[in-house]
N, C-alpha and C positions, 0 to 999 in steps of 0.2 A: 825683743822679739819674743812671740810666743811660740813654743813649741809642745805640742801634744798638749794645749792647755796650762801650760807652765811657762813663767815669765824669765827669760834669761836676758843678762845685759852685760855690756861689756865691762869688763874688770876695771880698767881706767875710769869708767864713768860711776862705778857703784859709791866711792865715797862722797861725790858731788851730791849724787841723788839722795841717798840716805843721810848723810851728814854725821854719821854716828862713829865712825870708827876710821883710824887713818888706813890709808891705801896698804901699808907695810902689814898691817893685822889681817887684813882680808887676803893678801897674799900668802901670809903664813897658814890661814885655814885651808887655803886651796891646797899648799904642798902637803899639809897633814891629811888632807882627805876629807875634812869635816865639810867642805864645801865641794860640790860638783862643778867641774871645770870642762871646757872643751876649747883646743885651738882651731881656729878656722882661719882660711886665705892661704896665698900661694906662699912660695919660700920666700919672697921679699918683702912681703906684708903680711904678717900674721898677728891675729888679735886672741885674746883669751876672752870667752864668755862664760859667766858664772850663773847658776841658779839662783835667783832671788830669795827663794823660799828657804834654801840653805843657809845663805847669808844672814836672814832674819832670825832663823833658828839657831845659830852660832853666836849672834850678837846676844840674842836672850839669855842663852846658856852660860855667856863669859861675863865674870864681873867687871866692872870698872875699876881701873886703877884710879886712886885719889893722891894727888901730888901732897906731899908731906911739907908743913909749914915749918920753916924755919924758926926758931925760938931766937928772938933777938936779945942779946944780953949788954 
């Protein structure tokens, strides 16, 4: 969805669209205020929409964790 020239997507679809971060990470960014979000819908079915520009900025600013390799002895 485009609002005032800015792209917004459903939070549930963002990990699949970008393939960069787990959904839990994006939800944490929303809770912390790094990513703008809005809830739309009636009381029975509400969806969270996020600004893609914010998601991309947060993704670029957050270093990726690397799994430690276990040393086999």
